[in-house]
C-alpha positions in Angstrom: -1.9 18.9 6.4 0.6 21.1 8.2 3.4 22.4 6.0 6.9 21.6 6.9 9.3 24.5 7.2 11.1 24.6 3.9 14.3 25.9 5.6 17.0 27.9 3.9 17.5 27.4 0.2 21.0 28.7 -0.1 24.3 27.6 1.4 26.9 29.8 2.9 29.8 29.8 0.5 32.3 30.7 3.3 35.2 28.6 4.4 34.4 24.9 5.0 31.2 24.9 2.9 32.8 23.4 -0.2 31.8 26.1 -2.7 33.8 24.5 -5.4 31.2 21.6 -5.4 28.2 23.8 -5.3 27.1 22.9 -8.8 28.5 19.3 -8.8 25.8 17.6 -6.7 22.2 17.5 -7.9 19.4 18.1 -5.4 16.2 16.0 -5.1 14.5 18.4 -7.5 17.0 17.6 -10.2 15.2 16.1 -13.2 17.9 13.6 -14.0 18.0 12.4 -10.5 14.2 12.1 -10.3 14.1 10.1 -13.6 16.9 7.8 -12.5 15.4 7.3 -9.0 11.9 6.4 -10.2 13.2 4.0 -12.8 15.5 2.3 -10.3 12.9 2.1 -7.5 10.3 0.6 -9.9 12.8 -2.0 -11.1 13.7 -2.9 -7.6 10.1 -3.3 -6.5 9.4 -5.3 -9.7 12.3 -7.7 -8.9 11.4 -8.1 -5.2 7.6 -8.0 -5.4 7.2 -11.7 -4.8 9.5 -11.7 -1.8 7.6 -8.9 -0.2 4.3 -10.5 -1.0 5.4 -13.6 0.9 5.8 -11.7 4.2 2.7 -9.6 3.9 0.6 -10.2 7.0 -0.6 -6.8 8.0 -3.2 -5.3 7.9 -4.5 -8.4 6.0 -2.4 -11.5 5.1 -3.4 -11.3 1.4 0.1 -11.5 0.0 0.0 -8.5 -2.3 1.9 -5.7 -0.7 4.9 -6.1 -2.9 2.7 -6.2 -6.0 0.7 -3.2 -4.9 3.8 -1.1 -4.2 5.3 -2.1 -7.6 2.1 -1.4 -9.6 1.6 1.9 -7.9 5.1 3.2 -8.4 5.1 1.8 -12.0 2.2 4.2 -12.8 4.3 7.1 -11.5 7.4 5.9 -13.4 5.5 5.9 -16.6 4.3 9.4 -16.1 7.9 10.5 -15.4 9.2 8.7 -18.5 6.5 10.3 -20.6 7.2 13.9 -19.5 9.0 16.2 -21.9 12.8 16.3 -21.7 12.8 19.8 -20.4 10.4 19.2 -17.5 11.7 20.5 -14.2 12.4 18.1 -11.3 9.6 19.6 -9.2 7.1 19.1 -12.0 8.4 15.5 -12.5 7.8 14.8 -8.8 4.3 16.3 -9.2 3.6 14.0 -12.2 5.0 11.0 -10.3 2.8 11.7 -7.3 -0.4 12.3 -9.4 0.0 9.2 -11.5 0.8 7.1 -8.4 -2.3 8.4 -6.7 -4.5 7.6 -9.6 -2.9 4.2 -10.1 -2.5 3.3 -6.4 -3.3 -0.4 -5.5 -4.2 -1.6 -2.0 -3.5 -0.1 1.4 0.3 0.1 0.9 0.1 1.6 -2.6 -2.2 4.3 -1.4 0.1 5.2 1.4 3.1 5.2 -0.9 1.3 7.6 -3.3 0.7 10.0 -0.4 4.3 9.8 0.6 5.3 10.7 -3.0 2.7 13.6 -2.9 4.4 14.9 0.2 7.7 15.0 -1.6 6.2 16.8 -4.5 4.5 19.5 -2.3 7.7 20.2 -0.4 9.7 20.3 -3.7 7.2 22.8 -5.2 7.8 25.0 -2.1 11.6 24.9 -2.5 12.3 22.6 0.5 15.6 21.0 1.4 16.1 17.3 1.1 15.1 16.8 4.7 12.0 19.0 4.1 10.9 16.7 1.3 11.4 13.5 3.4 9.8 14.8 6.6 6.8 16.3 4.6 6.5 12.9 2.9 6.4 11.0 6.2 3.9 13.5 7.7 1.6 13.3 4.7 1.6 9.5 4.7 0.8 9.3 8.4 -2.0 11.9 8.3 -3.6 9.9 5.4 -4.2 6.9 7.6 -7.3 7.0 9.9 -5.7 4.7 12.6 -1.9 4.6 12.1 -0.1 1.5 13.3 3.6 1.4 14.4 6.0 -1.1 13.0 4.8 -0.3 9.5 5.8 1.7 6.4 4.6 4.8 8.4 7.2 4.1 11.1 9.9 3.6 8.5 9.0 6.8 6.8 9.1 8.7 10.1 12.5 7.3 10.8 13.8 8.3 7.4 12.5 11.8 7.8 13.9 12.3 11.3 17.3 11.0 10.2 17.3 13.3 7.2 16.5 16.3 9.4 19.3 15.2 11.8 21.7 14.9 8.9 21.0 18.4 7.9 21.6 19.7 11.4 25.1 20.8 12.4 26.9 17.9 14.1 24.3 15.3 13.0 24.0 12.9 10.0 25.5 10.0 8.4 29.1 9.1 8.1 30.4 6.6 5.5 32.5 6.1 2.5 31.2 8.7 0.1 34.3 9.4 -2.0 34.4 12.9 -3.5 31.0 13.9 -2.2 31.2 14.4 1.5 29.9 17.8 2.5 29.0 18.8 -1.0 26.1 21.2 -1.4 23.5 22.1 -4.0 21.2 24.9 -4.7 18.5 23.4 -2.4 20.5 22.4 0.7 20.4 24.1 4.1 23.0 26.5 5.4 24.9 23.6 7.0 26.2 22.8 3.5 25.2 19.1 3.7 24.5 17.6 0.3 21.5 15.4 -0.5 23.5 12.2 -0.9 24.6 12.5 2.8 21.0 13.1 3.8 19.3 10.4 1.8 22.0 7.9 2.9 21.1 8.6 6.5 17.4 8.4 5.7 17.7 5.0 4.0 19.8 3.6 6.8 17.1 4.8 9.3 14.3 3.2 7.3 16.2 0.0 7.2 16.8 0.0 10.9 13.0 0.7 11.4 12.1 -2.2 9.1 14.4 -4.5 11.1 12.7 -3.4 14.3 9.2 -3.8 12.9 8.7 -7.3 14.3 9.2 -6.0 17.8 6.6 -3.2 17.4 3.7 -5.1 15.9 2.3 -8.3 17.5 1.0 -9.7 14.2 4.6 -9.5 12.7 6.1 -11.2 15.8 3.6 -14.0 15.6 4.3 -14.6 11.9 8.1 -14.2 12.4 8.5 -11.7 9.6 9.3 -8.0 9.1 6.7 -5.5 7.8 6.2 -5.8 4.1 5.4 -2.2 3.5 8.5 -1.0 5.4 10.7 -3.3 3.3 9.2 -1.8 0.2 10.0 1.7 1.4 13.6 0.6 2.1 13.9 -0.4 -1.5 12.5 3.0 -2.7 14.9 4.9 -0.5 17.9 2.7 -1.4 17.2 3.5 -5.0 17.2 7.2 -4.1 20.7 6.8 -2.6 21.8 5.1 -5.9 20.4 7.9 -8.0 21.8 10.7 -5.7 25.3 9.0 -5.8 25.1 8.7 -9.6 24.1 12.4 -9.9 27.0 13.3 -7.6 29.5 11.1 -9.5 30.2 9.5 -6.1 31.7 6.2 -5.2 30.3 4.4 -2.2 33.2 2.5 -0.8 32.9 -0.5 1.6 34.2 0.0 5.1 35.8 -2.6 7.3 35.0 -5.3 4.7 31.3 -4.7 4.9 28.7 -2.3 3.7 29.1 1.4 3.3 27.4 4.6 4.1 26.6 3.8 7.7 24.0 6.2 9.1 23.2 7.5 12.5 20.5 4.8 12.8 23.0 2.1 12.4 21.8 0.8 9.0 24.1 0.0 6.1 23.9 0.5 2.4 26.3 -0.8 -0.1 28.5 -3.6 -1.4 29.4 -6.7 0.7 33.0 -7.8 1.1 32.4 -10.7 -1.3 31.3 -8.2 -4.0 27.6 -9.2 -3.9 24.9 -6.5 -3.8 23.5 -5.4 -0.6 20.7 -2.9 -0.4 22.5 -0.5 -2.7 25.8 -0.9 -4.6 27.3 2.1 -6.3 30.7 1.6 -7.8 32.2 4.4 -9.9 28.7 5.7 -10.6 27.2 2.4 -11.9 24.0 0.9 -10.5 24.0 -2.7 -9.3 20.8 -4.5 -8.4 18.9 -3.2 -5.4 17.9 -6.5 -3.7 16.4 -7.8 -0.5 18.4 -11.0 -0.2 21.3 -9.3 1.7 19.5 -6.0 2.5 18.7 -7.2 6.0 20.3 -9.6 8.5 20.4 -13.3 7.5 17.0 -14.8 8.0 15.1 -11.6 8.0 13.5 -12.3 4.6 13.5 -15.5 2.7 13.8 -15.7 -1.1 11.7 -18.9 -0.8 10.4 -21.0 2.2 13.2 -23.1 3.6 13.2 -26.1 5.9 13.6 -25.4 9.6 16.2 -26.8 11.9 14.7 -29.7 14.0 14.3 -27.6 17.1 13.2 -24.3 15.4 9.5 -23.4 15.7 7.7 -22.6 12.5 8.1 -18.9 11.6 11.0 -18.4 14.0 14.1 -16.5 12.8 17.3 -18.5 12.7 19.5 -18.8 9.7 16.4 -18.5 7.6 12.8 -17.8 7.9 11.0 -21.1 7.5 7.5 -20.0 6.7 5.0 -17.3 7.2 2.6 -18.3 9.9 -1.0 -17.4 9.0 -2.6 -14.9 11.3 -5.6 -16.3 13.1 -8.6 -14.3 14.4 -9.0 -12.2 16.3 -6.5 -9.8 14.7 -4.8 -7.2 16.9 -6.1 -3.7 17.4 -5.5 -1.7 14.2 -5.6 -4.8 11.9 -8.0 -5.1 9.1 -11.2 -7.1 9.7 -13.6 -6.0 6.9 -13.9 -8.7 4.3 -14.3 -6.4 1.3 -11.8 -3.9 0.0 -13.3 -0.7 -1.6 -11.2 1.7 -3.4 -12.3 4.8 -5.4 -11.0 8.0 -6.9 -12.9 11.2 -6.0 -12.6 14.3 -8.1 -14.1 17.6 -6.9 -13.6 21.3 -6.7 -10.2 22.6 -5.6 -9.4 25.6 -3.4 -10.3 26.0 0.3 -13.3 23.7 0.0 -10.9 20.8 -0.7 -9.1 21.2 2.6 -11.6 19.3 4.7 -12.7 16.6 2.2 -10.0 14.1 3.1 -10.5 14.3 6.8 -14.2 14.1 6.4 -14.0 11.0 4.2 -11.4 9.4 6.5 -13.7 9.9 9.6 -16.8 8.7 7.8 -15.2 5.6 6.3 -13.7 4.7 9.7 -17.2 4.4 11.0 -18.0 1.6 8.6 -14.6 -0.2 8.2 -10.9 -0.2 8.9 -7.6 0.1 7.2 -8.9 3.5 6.1 -6.5 5.6 4.0 -7.5 8.8 2.1 -4.8 10.6 0.1 -4.6 13.5 -2.3 -6.0 17.0 -2.4 -5.9 20.2 -4.4 -4.2 19.7 -7.7 -3.7 23.4 -8.2 -5.7 23.5 -11.4 -9.1 24.3 -9.9 -9.8 20.7 -9.1 -8.9 18.3 -6.4 -8.3 14.5 -6.6 -8.4 11.9 -3.8 -7.9 8.2 -3.7 -9.8 6.4 -0.8 -9.3 2.9 0.6 -11.2 0.9 3.2 -11.8 -2.6 4.3 -15.5 -3.1 5.2 -18.3 -5.5 5.8 -20.8 -2.7 5.1 -20.2 -2.0 1.4 -23.5 -0.3 0.9 -22.8 2.3 3.6 -19.2 2.8 2.3 -20.5 3.4 -1.2 -23.1 5.9 0.2 -20.3 7.8 1.9 -18.4 7.9 -1.4 -21.4 9.1 -3.3 -22.1 11.8 -0.7 -18.6 13.1 -1.0 -18.9 13.1 -4.8 -22.1 15.2 -5.1 -20.0 18.2 -6.2 -17.8 16.1 -8.4 -17.5 12.5 -9.6 -16.2 9.0 -8.8 -14.0 6.9 -10.9 -12.0 3.6 -10.6 -14.5 2.2 -8.1 -13.0 -1.2 -7.3 -14.4 -3.9 -4.9 -12.6 -7.1 -4.1 -12.9 -9.8 -1.4 -9.7 -9.9 0.6 -9.6 -13.6 1.3 -10.8 -14.6 -2.2 -8.4 -12.3 -4.1 -4.9 -13.3 -4.9 -5.3 -17.0 -4.2 -5.7 -18.3 -7.8 -3.5 -18.8 -10.8 -6.0 -16.7 -12.8 -8.6 -14.1 -11.9 -11.8 -12.6 -13.0 -12.8 -8.9 -13.5 -16.5 -8.3 -13.6 -18.1 -4.9 -14.3 -21.5 -3.9 -13.0 -23.6 -0.8 -12.5 -25.4 -2.5 -9.6 -23.8 -1.5 -6.3 -25.7 -4.3 -4.3 -24.3 -6.9 -6.7 -20.7 -5.7 -6.3 -20.3 -7.4 -2.9 -21.9 -10.6 -4.2 -19.6 -10.7 -7.2 -16.6 -9.9 -5.2 -17.3 -12.9 -2.9 -16.8 -15.1 -5.8 -13.2 -14.0 -6.1 -13.8 -11.5 -8.9 -12.4 -7.9 -8.8 -15.5 -5.8 -9.4 -15.5 -2.5 -11.4 -18.5 -0.5 -10.3 -19.6 1.6 -13.3 -22.7 3.4 -11.8 -25.8 2.9 -9.8 -24.8 5.2 -6.9 -26.2 8.6 -6.1 -23.3 10.4 -7.8 -21.7 10.7 -11.2 -19.3 7.8 -12.1 -16.9 8.7 -14.8 -16.7 6.5 -17.9 -14.1 3.8 -17.9 -10.7 4.8 -19.3 -8.4 2.5 -21.2 -6.4 2.0 -18.0 -9.2 1.0 -15.7 -9.7 -2.5 -17.0 -6.0 -3.1 -16.9 -5.7 -1.8 -13.3 -8.6 -4.1 -12.3 -6.9 -7.0 -14.0 -3.7 -6.3 -12.2 -5.6 -6.2 -8.9 -6.6 -9.8 -9.2 -3.0 -10.8 -8.5 -3.3 -13.4 -11.3 -1.2 -13.8 -14.4 -4.3 -14.8 -16.5 -7.5 -12.9 -16.3 -11.1 -13.3 -17.6 -12.8 -10.0 -18.1 -16.6 -9.9 -18.0 -18.3 -6.7 -19.0 -20.3 -4.6 -21.4 -18.7 -3.9 -24.8 -17.3 -0.6 -23.6 -15.7 -2.3 -20.6 -14.1 -5.2 -22.6 -12.8 -2.6 -25.1 -11.2 -0.6 -22.3 -8.0 -2.7 -22.0 -4.6 -1.2 -21.3 -1.7 -1.9 -23.6 0.5 -2.1 -20.5 -1.4 -4.9 -18.8 0.6 -6.6 -16.1 -0.9 -10.0 -16.9 0.2 -12.7 -19.3 -3.2 -13.2 -20.9 -6.5 -11.4 -20.8 -9.6 -13.1 -22.1 -12.5 -10.8 -22.7 -16.1 -12.1 -22.6 -18.9 -9.7 -23.5 -21.5 -9.5 -20.7 -24.0 -6.9 -21.8 -26.1 -7.1 -18.6 -25.5 -7.8 -14.9 -27.4 -11.1 -15.4 -24.7 -12.2 -17.8 -22.0 -11.6 -15.1 -24.0 -13.4 -12.4 -24.6 -16.4 -14.6 -21.0 -16.5 -15.9 -19.6 -16.5 -12.3 -22.1 -19.0 -11.2 -21.1 -21.3 -14.0 -17.5 -21.1 -12.9 -18.7 -22.3 -9.5 -17.3 -19.2 -7.8 -20.6 -18.4 -6.0 -19.6 -21.3 -3.7 -17.9 -20.3 -0.4 -14.4 -19.1 -0.8 -11.7 -21.9 -0.5 -13.7 -24.8 -1.8 -11.6 -27.0 -4.1 -13.9 -26.5 -7.1 -13.6 -22.7 -6.9 -12.5 -20.6 -9.8 -8.8 -20.9 -9.2 -8.8 -24.6 -9.9 -9.9 -24.1 -13.5 -7.6 -23.7 -16.5 -8.2 -20.4 -18.2 -9.1 -22.0 -21.5 -11.6 -24.3 -19.7 -13.0 -21.3 -17.9 -13.6 -19.5 -21.1 -15.4 -22.5 -22.6 -17.5 -22.9 -19.5 -18.6 -19.3 -19.5 -19.3 -19.3 -23.2 -21.4 -22.4 -22.9 -23.4 -21.0 -20.0 -24.1 -17.7 -21.7 -25.2 -19.5 -24.9 -28.1 -20.9 -22.9 -29.1 -17.5 -21.5 -31.7 -15.1 -22.6 -32.1 -11.8 -20.8 -35.0 -9.4 -20.8 -35.2 -5.9 -19.3 -38.6 -4.9 -18.0 -40.3 -3.0 -15.1 -41.8 -4.2 -11.9 -45.3 -3.8 -13.3 -44.6 -5.9 -16.4 -42.2 -8.5 -14.8 -44.8 -11.2 -14.1 -46.1 -11.2 -17.7 -42.5 -11.1 -19.0 -41.6 -14.2 -17.1 -44.8 -15.9 -18.1 -43.8 -15.4 -21.7 -40.1 -16.3 -21.2 -40.4 -19.5 -19.0 -41.3 -22.9 -20.4 -40.7 -26.5 -19.3 -37.2 -26.4 -20.7 -36.2 -23.5 -18.3 -33.7 -24.6 -15.7 -32.8 -21.4 -13.9 -34.3 -17.9 -13.7 -32.2 -15.0 -12.4 -34.2 -11.9 -11.4 -32.3 -8.7 -10.6 -34.5 -6.1 -8.8 -33.9 -2.4 -8.5 -34.6 -0.6 -5.2 -38.1 0.6 -6.2 -39.5 -2.9 -6.9 -42.3 -3.9 -4.6 -41.2 -6.4 -1.9 -43.8 -9.1 -3.0 -42.6 -9.3 -6.6 -40.3 -12.2 -5.8 -43.2 -14.2 -4.5 -45.2 -13.4 -7.7 -42.3 -14.5 -9.9 -42.0 -17.7 -7.9 -45.7 -18.5 -8.4 -45.4 -18.0 -12.2 -42.3 -20.2 -12.4 -44.0 -22.9 -10.4 -46.7 -22.9 -13.0 -44.6 -22.6 -16.1 -41.4 -24.5 -15.1 -41.9 -26.3 -11.8 -38.4 -27.8 -11.8 -36.6 -24.5 -12.4 -34.6 -22.6 -9.8 -35.3 -18.9 -9.1 -32.4 -16.7 -8.0 -33.5 -13.2 -6.9 -30.8 -10.6 -6.2 -31.1 -6.8 -5.4 -29.2 -4.4 -7.7 -29.1 -1.4 -5.3 -29.9 0.8 -8.3 -32.7 3.3 -8.0 -35.8 2.8 -10.0 -38.3 -0.1 -10.6 -36.3 -1.9 -13.3 -36.1 -5.7 -13.4 -33.7 -7.9 -15.4 -34.9 -11.4 -16.0 -32.5 -14.0 -17.2 -33.7 -17.5 -18.3 -31.4 -20.4 -18.8 -32.7 -23.3 -20.9 -31.7 -26.8 -21.4 -32.7 -26.2 -25.0 -29.8 -24.0 -26.1 -31.2 -23.6 -29.5 -34.2 -21.6 -28.1 -31.9 -19.3 -26.1 -30.6 -16.0 -27.5 -27.5 -14.9 -25.6 -27.4 -11.7 -27.6 -31.0 -10.8 -26.7 -31.7 -8.0 -24.3 -35.0 -6.2 -24.6 
């Protein structure tokens, strides 16, 4: 990524440069400002996540952009909060960016994490406020394989350009900033423009870009909504204005009975004439709620679907947005079409070798999918870390690309989910497997899948956060977690769900049988799919199904004899999971044995995608007393 010129770090203290305020206004590398900003931005996204989710139609209408932005920034905020009190602002920004990268959720979260990384890189190099915001925008855009306009990228570009203009003599935002106009800090350019002036212009420009997004992207125009990611960035930048104003001891005063801090882009930030909160309200240094209900023009974003006027088409913008119109196929150029979302973290050597990794990954993943984003880079400690995201119908190829990139390092947080199945239920399922070929099958049931191995690369052991992140990725408030004992034990104390039910699934057969029992191997959208079940009922159904299951591990050479010993007239279903080295005719041999031993039984054969000649045989029996759900030999 091309570095942004850091510009001058010192201000001329001559006449007109307000030297008496030089120490009064904190820069964006001020630790207090960073802490206040991340906390305020996280709170704003938490409060507005549902509203943003409702207008999420691009790149996929999966109603999770607000949630993903919130969960991503929450990880960063936790890292900032946990940092020692004497941590510098630049190091706080670095901690924020790294934690957001590792905890990024979805397309929007990954992009936000790279935007934060751009801030951190520019701060480490001593950049001005505009340097930070322009570097952030450039980093975010370069991370996306096929950037689309009318999105968070466009809003970030607008914010960066407005920030640069505000630092340029004769440019920038006007507005009612009492006691802070023209103030400077130790990191401002020679123009003497303070960071509050600059970030106010940036926030206003991002808001104007969000308002215009519907005119730039056909899918948004069809749905009658503004871009969800751009709206999220507006909240983040408005929180930055609040934090900068607090640090400056400034008062943002309403102008002409309306909002304040009008920028060059024509946006507005502040308090309405009736005293209600707009995008940002700062009164005598206090922080009011940063909300979306009055952030934009009336009707730009509903707090809930409202009834339309008789002559108003569905999805049109009048006094309110009536509903989000589902986007039908085909999607426009640049929109996601792959059914499965794959995300993974790649760790490898740092230094010069790291410079080409992201571009190579981006190009390779773009050959097998879309909505490709790869963020991260050299951590400065001899290692490099990247987060990758792709929507694909070719999961095996995408995983092979990930494994190839990890030959000199390792993979972690390998998540797979089905975009249409995810986020549509009151509760969700997390399933862990070391079988890459099963990951797609399990994801099609609506489960979020944690891949724990089985690829031609090292996969790091699960951390206490991994299960929690996967649970949050279901988009459900209640989650059933299926996995080996180490997976079920790896639950995060900061889970963003109301309830987590863990069910030990010591083998992949257990996971397949459990999800089949829930009915989720049926096509997505059927009324008896997993989302229709009560969580307590689901737990009981899974427990009952696994009580009738016995699993045996064997080899291809011994599998026929193993099934002959395991099957009997009480057997109802046999599940056979075959590794890649198993002969192609083994399935027919197993079917012949089953026809002899249990003619009424069903045989389910699935590939694991794991190397080797291993076979897992699971037998379900009508006689549950003869089954041993704990057995695995």
